[in-house]
Each structure stands twice: as C-alpha cells, then as structure tokens.
C-alpha positions in Angstrom: -16.8 -36.7 12.0 -16.8 -40.5 11.2 -13.3 -40.4 9.6 -12.1 -38.6 12.9 -13.5 -41.7 15.0 -11.5 -43.9 12.6 -8.5 -42.0 13.1 -8.8 -42.0 16.8 -9.6 -46.0 16.9 -6.5 -46.4 14.5 -4.5 -44.7 17.2 -5.7 -46.4 20.0 -5.6 -50.0 18.2 -1.8 -49.0 17.4 -0.8 -48.2 21.0 -1.5 -52.0 22.1 -0.7 -54.2 19.2 -0.5 -57.7 21.2 -4.3 -56.9 22.6 -5.5 -55.7 19.1 -4.2 -58.9 17.5 -5.4 -61.2 20.0 -8.9 -59.8 19.7 -8.6 -60.3 15.9 -7.3 -63.6 15.9 -10.1 -64.7 18.5 -12.9 -63.4 16.0 -11.1 -64.8 13.2 -10.9 -68.3 14.8 -14.6 -68.3 15.9 -15.5 -67.4 12.2 -13.3 -69.6 10.5 -14.2 -72.6 12.8 -17.8 -72.2 12.2 -17.9 -71.7 8.6 -15.6 -74.5 7.7 -17.6 -76.8 9.7 -20.6 -75.3 8.3 -19.5 -76.0 4.6 -18.5 -79.5 5.6 -21.9 -80.2 6.9 -23.7 -78.7 4.0 -21.9 -80.4 1.5 -22.7 -83.6 3.3 -26.1 -83.1 3.7 -26.9 -81.7 0.1 -29.1 -83.8 -1.9 -26.5 -85.3 -4.4 -29.1 -85.4 -7.3 -31.8 -83.0 -6.7 -33.5 -83.5 -10.0 -34.0 -87.3 -9.8 -33.6 -88.1 -5.8 -37.4 -88.5 -5.4 -37.3 -91.1 -8.1 -34.6 -93.1 -7.2 -35.0 -96.0 -4.8 -32.9 -98.8 -3.2 -34.9 -102.3 -3.0 -33.6 -104.2 0.2 -34.5 -108.0 0.5 -34.0 -109.8 3.9 -32.0 -112.8 2.6 -30.4 -113.4 6.1 -33.4 -113.9 8.4 -34.1 -112.9 11.7 -31.1 -115.2 13.3 -28.6 -114.2 11.0 -29.7 -110.7 10.2 -28.8 -107.5 11.8 -30.2 -106.9 15.4 -32.0 -103.9 14.3 -34.5 -106.2 12.4 -33.4 -104.4 9.0 -32.6 -105.9 6.0 -28.9 -105.8 4.6 -27.7 -103.1 2.5 -26.7 -105.1 -0.6 -28.4 -107.4 -2.3 -27.1 -111.4 -3.5 -26.2 -112.1 -7.0 -29.7 -114.2 -7.0 -32.0 -111.5 -5.9 -30.2 -108.8 -8.1 -30.6 -111.1 -11.2 -34.4 -111.8 -10.3 -35.3 -108.2 -9.9 -33.5 -106.9 -12.8 -35.3 -109.9 -15.1 -38.5 -108.7 -13.9 -38.0 -105.1 -14.8 -40.8 -103.8 -13.0 -39.3 -100.2 -12.7 -38.7 -97.5 -15.3 -35.2 -97.8 -15.3 -33.0 -100.2 -12.9 -29.1 -100.7 -12.5 -27.0 -103.0 -10.4 -23.4 -101.7 -9.4 -20.5 -102.8 -7.5 -16.9 -101.4 -7.2 -14.1 -103.0 -8.8 -10.5 -102.3 -9.1 -7.9 -102.7 -12.1 -4.6 -102.1 -12.8 -4.5 -100.2 -16.2 -1.7 -101.0 -18.4 -1.0 -97.8 -20.7 -0.3 -98.1 -24.5 3.1 -96.4 -24.1 5.7 -99.1 -23.4 7.6 -96.6 -21.4 4.7 -95.7 -18.8 4.0 -98.0 -15.7 0.6 -99.5 -15.2 -1.4 -97.9 -12.4 -4.4 -98.6 -10.1 -7.8 -97.5 -11.1 -11.1 -97.9 -9.2 -14.5 -98.1 -11.2 -18.0 -99.6 -11.2 -19.7 -102.6 -12.8 -23.0 -101.3 -13.8 -25.6 -101.8 -16.1 -26.2 -99.3 -19.0 -29.4 -97.7 -17.5 -27.2 -96.3 -14.5 -26.0 -93.6 -17.0 -29.5 -92.1 -17.7 -30.6 -92.8 -13.9 -27.9 -90.6 -12.5 -27.7 -88.1 -15.0 -24.2 -88.8 -16.0 -23.4 -86.3 -18.5 -20.9 -87.3 -21.5 -18.0 -85.4 -23.1 -17.5 -88.1 -25.6 -19.6 -90.9 -26.8 -22.2 -92.5 -24.7 -23.0 -95.5 -22.8 -23.3 -99.2 -23.8 -26.5 -100.7 -25.4 -28.7 -103.3 -23.8 -26.9 -106.1 -26.1 -23.4 -105.2 -24.2 -25.3 -105.7 -21.2 -26.8 -109.1 -21.9 -23.7 -110.4 -23.4 -21.1 -109.0 -20.9 -19.5 -107.0 -23.9 -16.0 -105.4 -23.7 -17.6 -101.6 -23.8 -15.8 -99.1 -21.3 -16.5 -95.7 -20.5 -14.2 -93.7 -18.7 -14.0 -90.5 -16.7 -12.7 -87.1 -18.0 -10.0 -87.1 -15.8 -8.8 -90.7 -16.9 -9.3 -89.5 -20.3 -6.9 -86.3 -19.7 -4.4 -88.7 -18.4 -4.3 -90.8 -21.0 -5.4 -89.4 -24.1 -4.6 -85.6 -23.2 -8.1 -84.8 -23.5 -8.6 -85.8 -27.2 -11.7 -87.8 -28.1 -10.6 -91.3 -27.5 -13.9 -93.3 -28.5 -13.2 -96.2 -30.2 -9.7 -96.6 -28.5 -9.0 -99.8 -26.7 -7.7 -99.6 -23.2 -6.0 -102.6 -21.4 -7.3 -103.3 -17.8 -5.1 -106.0 -16.2 -4.9 -108.7 -19.1 -8.0 -108.0 -21.0 -8.6 -105.2 -23.8 -11.9 -102.9 -23.4 -13.5 -101.0 -26.4 -13.9 -97.2 -25.4 -17.6 -96.1 -26.0 -17.6 -92.9 -23.8 -16.1 -90.3 -21.9 -18.1 -89.3 -18.8 -17.6 -85.5 -18.4 -17.4 -84.2 -14.8 -20.1 -86.4 -12.8 -19.2 -86.5 -9.1 -22.2 -86.2 -6.7 -21.2 -86.2 -3.2 -21.3 -88.5 -1.2 -21.1 -91.2 -3.3 -24.2 -92.9 -2.9 -24.5 -95.5 -5.8 -22.2 -98.1 -4.3 -23.8 -99.1 -0.8 -20.4 -100.7 0.3 -18.6 -97.3 -0.4 -21.0 -95.0 1.5 -21.7 -97.4 4.6 -18.0 -96.5 5.3 -19.2 -93.2 7.4 -19.9 -91.2 4.1 -17.6 -92.0 1.3 -16.4 -88.8 -0.6 -13.7 -87.8 -3.0 -12.9 -88.5 -6.7 -15.6 -89.8 -9.4 -14.9 -93.3 -10.6 -12.1 -93.7 -13.1 -14.3 -96.0 -15.2 -17.6 -98.1 -15.9 -18.0 -101.3 -17.3 -20.9 -103.7 -17.8 -22.0 -105.5 -14.9 -22.0 -108.9 -16.8 -18.6 -108.5 -18.0 -17.6 -107.9 -14.6 -19.1 -111.0 -13.3 -18.2 -113.2 -16.3 -14.5 -112.2 -15.2 -15.2 -113.2 -11.6 -14.1 -109.6 -10.3 -14.3 -109.5 -6.5 -16.3 -106.5 -5.2 -13.7 -103.8 -4.0 -16.5 -102.9 -1.3 -16.5 -106.2 0.3 -19.1 -108.9 0.7 -21.1 -110.1 3.8 -21.9 -113.7 3.9 -24.3 -115.7 6.6 -22.1 -117.0 9.4 -22.9 -120.9 8.1 -21.3 -120.0 4.6 -18.5 -122.3 4.1 -18.3 -122.6 0.5 -15.3 -121.4 -2.0 -15.4 -120.6 -5.6 -17.2 -117.7 -7.8 -20.0 -120.2 -9.0 -20.6 -120.9 -5.3 -20.6 -117.3 -4.2 -23.3 -116.6 -7.0 -25.5 -119.4 -6.1 -24.9 -118.4 -2.2 -27.0 -115.8 0.1 -23.9 -113.4 0.2 -24.8 -109.9 -0.6 -22.6 -107.4 -2.4 -24.3 -105.8 -5.2 -26.3 -102.3 -5.1 -29.4 -102.2 -6.7 -31.2 -99.0 -7.8 -34.7 -98.4 -9.5 -36.2 -95.4 -11.1 -40.0 -94.9 -10.1 -41.1 -91.8 -11.3 -44.6 -91.6 -9.7 -46.2 -92.8 -6.2 -48.3 -95.4 -8.1 -45.1 -96.7 -9.5 -43.6 -96.9 -5.9 -46.5 -98.8 -4.7 -46.5 -101.2 -7.5 -42.8 -102.1 -6.7 -43.6 -102.4 -3.1 -46.2 -105.1 -3.7 -43.6 -106.8 -6.1 -41.3 -106.8 -3.7 -43.3 -108.5 -1.0 -44.6 -110.8 -3.5 -40.9 -111.8 -4.3 -40.2 -112.6 -1.0 -43.3 -114.5 -0.5 -42.6 -116.7 -3.4 -38.9 -117.3 -2.0 -40.8 -118.1 1.4 -43.1 -120.4 -0.6 -40.5 -122.3 -2.2 -38.5 -122.8 1.1 -35.4 -120.6 0.2 -36.7 -118.2 3.1 -37.9 -119.3 6.3 -39.7 -116.0 7.9 -41.9 -113.6 6.7 -41.0 -110.9 4.2 -39.0 -108.0 5.5 -38.1 -105.8 2.6 -37.3 -101.9 2.4 -37.8 -99.5 -0.2 -36.2 -96.2 0.3 -35.5 -93.0 -2.3 -32.3 -91.7 -2.3 -32.5 -89.1 0.8 -34.1 -91.5 2.9 -31.4 -93.9 1.8 -28.7 -91.2 3.0 -30.3 -90.8 6.0 -30.6 -94.4 7.0 -27.0 -95.3 6.3 -26.0 -92.1 8.1 -23.9 -90.5 5.6 -24.1 -87.4 7.5 -22.4 -88.8 10.7 -23.8 -87.5 14.1 -20.2 -86.3 14.9 -20.4 -83.8 12.0 -23.7 -82.2 13.5 -21.8 -82.1 17.0 -18.8 -80.6 15.6 -20.9 -77.9 13.8 -22.7 -76.9 17.2 -19.1 -77.1 19.1 -17.9 -74.5 16.5 -20.8 -72.3 16.8 -20.3 -72.5 20.8 -16.1 -71.7 19.9 -17.3 -68.8 18.1 -19.9 -67.6 21.0 -16.8 -68.1 23.3 -14.5 -66.1 21.0 -17.1 -63.0 21.0 -17.4 -63.1 24.4 -13.8 -63.0 25.1 -13.5 -60.3 22.6 -16.2 -58.1 24.5 -14.6 -58.7 27.7 -11.2 -57.4 26.3 -12.7 -54.5 24.8 -14.6 -53.6 27.8 -11.3 -54.0 30.0 -9.3 -51.7 27.4 -12.1 -49.0 27.4 -12.4 -49.0 31.5 -8.5 -48.4 31.2 -9.1 -45.2 29.1 -11.3 -43.5 32.0 -8.9 -40.7 31.9 -9.2 -40.0 28.3 -12.8 -40.4 28.5 -12.9 -37.7 31.4 -10.8 -35.2 29.4 -13.2 -35.3 26.4 -15.9 -35.2 28.4 -14.6 -32.0 30.0 -13.8 -30.4 26.6 -17.5 -30.9 25.6 -17.8 -34.2 24.1 -21.0 -35.8 24.4 -22.0 -39.4 25.7 -23.1 -40.1 22.4 -19.7 -38.9 20.9 -17.8 -41.4 23.3 -20.1 -44.4 22.3 -19.6 -43.5 18.8 -15.8 -43.5 19.0 -15.9 -46.9 20.9 -18.2 -48.5 18.5 -16.5 -47.6 15.5 -13.1 -49.2 17.1 -15.0 -52.1 18.0 -16.4 -52.2 14.8 -12.9 -52.0 13.3 -11.8 -55.2 15.3 -14.8 -56.9 14.1 -14.4 -56.2 10.5 -10.6 -57.3 10.6 -11.2 -60.4 12.5 -14.1 -61.2 10.1 -11.9 -60.7 7.2 -9.1 -62.6 8.6 -11.8 -65.7 9.2 -12.8 -65.5 5.8 -9.5 -66.0 4.8 -9.0 -68.8 6.8 -12.4 -70.2 6.0 -11.3 -70.0 2.2 -8.1 -72.3 3.1 -10.0 -74.7 5.3 -12.6 -75.3 2.5 -9.8 -75.7 0.0 -7.7 -77.9 2.2 -11.0 -80.0 3.0 -12.0 -80.3 -0.8 -7.9 -81.4 -1.7 -8.0 -84.1 1.2 -11.6 -85.2 -0.5 -10.0 -85.6 -3.5 -7.5 -87.5 -2.4 -10.1 -89.8 -1.1 
C-alpha cells in the first residue's frame, strides 16, 4: 500500500511541476539559511583550545588612567612594552608569552622566484607549549634565543610546502626582508578560530582565517624595530617619535598571555598584578588606583565580542526565515489538496477510508519535505564550503 501511495504522490507532483519546484525550493532555502548561519555561529563560539582555555589568561593593566582610557572604565586590550617586560621578568606564571603580529617580505632562495609577503607573530618561546602548537619537524627555540633575540624561526606547514615542497627543512636559512633566519621547526596544522592570541587582530570583530606563516623571537622583533601589524594605541598627549621613545612610552601594542593551572595560581597572579600597579602608582607613573583585569580565554572572547551580536541576530532571522518557508509550503500544500476535492470524493465513493486519504496526502507532503531537505543539505554544504574558502582568504 505504501508503494501505491508513493506512486500516487509522484503522479500528483508531476501534474504541477512549477508548484512542486517552488515548495521544494522554499524548504531548501529555509534549511540552508538556518544551517549555514548555525555553522558560522558554532565555529565562532567554539572553544579554540578546549584542553587549555581554563588555564590561559590575559592580564590587563590600566596605564592610561580614567582621563585617557576608555569610557567604560576598562583597561586597554594590549600592554605597553614597559609593563610587558616587567611581567615577563617577574615570571609569576607557570608559562607566559608576549605576542604581537608582524609582516615580512620573504625572498625565496631561487633567483627566479619573486618575493612575497608573509604574516607572522613575534612571540616568546613558551607560546608553543602554552597553545599546544604541534610540530611536523623540529621544535621551538630555547630560552637563550628568547633572551638574546636570536635569529631562530618556526614556519607553518603551509609555508614549508610552498618553499620546500613539504620536505624537512629544519636547519635551512630563510631570508625575511634583508635578514637571514635559521629555521628550527615547522609547525604542523594549527589554526584555532578565532585567532584569539593576537589582541589587535581579534578585536577587529572576530578575526578568522589562515594560521600565521611564521613565528620569530619577540626580542628579535623588538631589536629589529618591527612595528606591530595590529596597530598601536598611544595616549592623546604622546608626541615623541622613534623606536626607543615607543619602548619607553605608554603606547599599548603587545598581547600577553599567562598560564595559570590552579585557582590558587590565578588568585596569586591577581594579587601580583594589583601589587605591581600599586607600585607604579607609588613611584608616580600612575596617578590612579590600580585598575587591572585577568580574564581566561573564554571570558576574553566574550569580552572582546569575538562573536558579534549580529551573528546571533542573523541566526534568529534564519530560523524565522525557515519557519516562514515551512508555513508557506504548508499553505501551498493545503491549497493544492483543496483543489483535489473531486478526486477525494471519487476515492471515498470507491470505498477509501479517511485514514487512507490522509496517508496518501501525508506521503506526498513527506516527499516534498525530503526533496527540500536533500536540496537544502546540498546548499548547506556549498555554503559552508564557500564560507571556509572566504575565511582562508582572510
């Protein structure tokens, strides 16, 4: 009997192909829109480092004060070089890393290949262990390279594929701008989204896209006077020029992350931050009470609005669109069934029960729903794939 109902449904749908196509497209549009926006929302709200997020914290120190600071009373996202170095030297966390984004022009070894721009991060060596960066070849650099600002370099797997066809390139030299760097490692696929680790990047509404092309020692970048790709925020009265003046200034441009495994470690670090800010107030650098923050990774993503409110609104609108599409489809089906009153009367006269009539129409509606769902799934796959390609271009 079920096969018979399917045959009747197919015949009925073929009699009005335009209406059938419209109903299928309505369901497909609703399914695809809601699923694509849900995929985007899920990707943006996912914990980028679930194994470490509860242990990773961002210290913030208010070095601008209530006059020059934000209207919400919150400290700046980044730290000045003065505060960054003070916290690094104190070493009150299990691990800690300073980070800021930089650009380079890479000069290939082959004379016929043109230079191209690569984007990377200046970091301290603890960053690799803190953020669970896997290695395809080699490893990160040691503490001596950190202290001396050596010319060590870690490149991404993607850049290694481009330059060395995926071979083990540890020990090879790479020329960035006019300087040679000794390659100590090739990072395997590592690209947590959003890119939480560089504050200036993520504050631009949930920065997503490719992983960094390279990592070089933080001290090396400072010695080379490399300006942050993410930008620098200075107090309104800052008028000096030059790199040395920048390092002595209150300009904020460096992200600092610390790893604090236990609640006691977190509390001790909070006390340390407040004590440090109070000391800066005592010596006359700050003229306001300590105003510090210490947020873990998940709280940090929420604070910087890594998931814009527009994304949540878009998801709700997509769900509303799906509901509208379903209601319209139901209306079209009801109108179609009402036009078949003559057919229903004939079937009833021949002995068909109400249950049989309901089953026939239910099978027909189900076929429309399945066709719309399959098409919606295909559109969802295309949409998510396109979204992935777009984010990789970022």
